N, C-alpha and C positions, 0 to 999 in steps of 0.2 A: 480269548476264546475263539476257537475256530468255528466259523458258521457254515451252515449247509447251503449248497446251491439247491434250487428247486428240483433239478434232476436227481440229486442225491436224496432229497426229501421223498420224492416219488419212489425211488428205489427202496428206501427204508420202509415205506408203507407196504410195498409189495412183499418184502421179506418178513415184516411183522404181522402179516395176514390181515391187513385192513381191506375192507370191501368198498368198492366204489358205489356211492349212493346215487349221485346225479352229476351231470356236467352242465355247466352254464359258462359264464366267463371264467370260472374256476372249476376244478373238479372237487367234489365233496366226497369224503370217505368216513366210514364208521367202523368201529371195532367193539365187539361185545366182550367184556371181561368175564372171568369165571363166576364172579358174584352177580352177574346180570347187568352191571352198570354199562352204559353205552358211551363210548368216547367218540367225539366228532372232530374232524379237522377238514381243511381244504388246502388245495395246492394250486399255486399259480402256474400259468403256462410259460413262465419266464425262463425256463430251461437252465442255462449255465449261470444266470444271475444269482448272486448270493444274497442271503437274508442279512438284515442288520443284526448285530449282536443282541439288541433288546428284543427284537421280534423273535429271533431264534430261541432265546431264553424263555420268553412268554409261551411260545408254542410247546416247548419241552415240558414246562411245568403245568400249564393250564389245559392243554389239549391231549398231549401224548402221555402225560403222567410218568415221565422217565427223566433220568439224569442225562447230562451230556455224554458221559462215558457209556451209558447203556445204549444211547442212540448210535454212537459210533461202533459199538460192539455188534449191533444188529447188522450194520453195513459190512463190517469186517467178516463176521461169521456166516452171514446170510441165513440166520436162524432167528425166530421170534424172540423178543425180549422176555425173560422170565418174569412173570408177575405172580405175586403170592395168591394162593387159593384163598377163598373167603374163609374166615374163622367161623366155626359153627356157632349159631346163636344160642345163648344160654336158655335152658328150659325156664318157662315162667314159674315164678314162686307160687306155691300152692297156698292160698289163703283159706282160713277156716270159713265154712258156711254157717250162718246163724239161723236161729229159729225162724226169722223173718225172710230168710233166703238172701239176705244182703251179706256181702263179703266185707270184712273189716279191713281197712287199710292199715299199713304198718304204723301210722301215727295216731290211730284211735286207741283210746284206753278202754279197759274193760268196764269202766263206769259210764260209757256212752249210752245215752237213752236211745233205744231203738224205736223205729216207727211202731206205733200201736201201743206203746207203753207211756204212762204219764209221769212217772218219777223214776229216779235212780233205783229206789227200792224194788220197783216192779220190773226193772230192766233185766233181761237175761241175755248173756253173751254166750253163744254157742252152747246153750243148755246149762250154763252155770250161773248162779247168782253172783252179783258183783261182789268184789272183795270188800270186806269191812274195813273202814278207816279208823275204827276205835279198837283199842287193845285192852 
């Protein structure tokens, strides 16, 4: 595995549109992904010194969320890494509303005794009497 120097890493951050957050002993950077997730990383001032393979691999997977090939592609093409757009969230399932105003969960049966009723025979589920168990 070829590892990045800190200068190459900083160049990657520039081309991948990371924003500098603050500078102390290291420079801290943030990138907001299309789904709103914020990635954070920091870069050493060590210049041409290269990272160890373990550190480089950890930074790629944990902080940049990219593969090694994607990292080097950003440096080669000088364009941001393509990241998938967020998948639309599924619409919430519509649950029936009952006489008491309580929604039934998918694991409740129609014979559930609802608040305000004292027996299964008196229970009403969404305006219907419970199913008969005798035939």
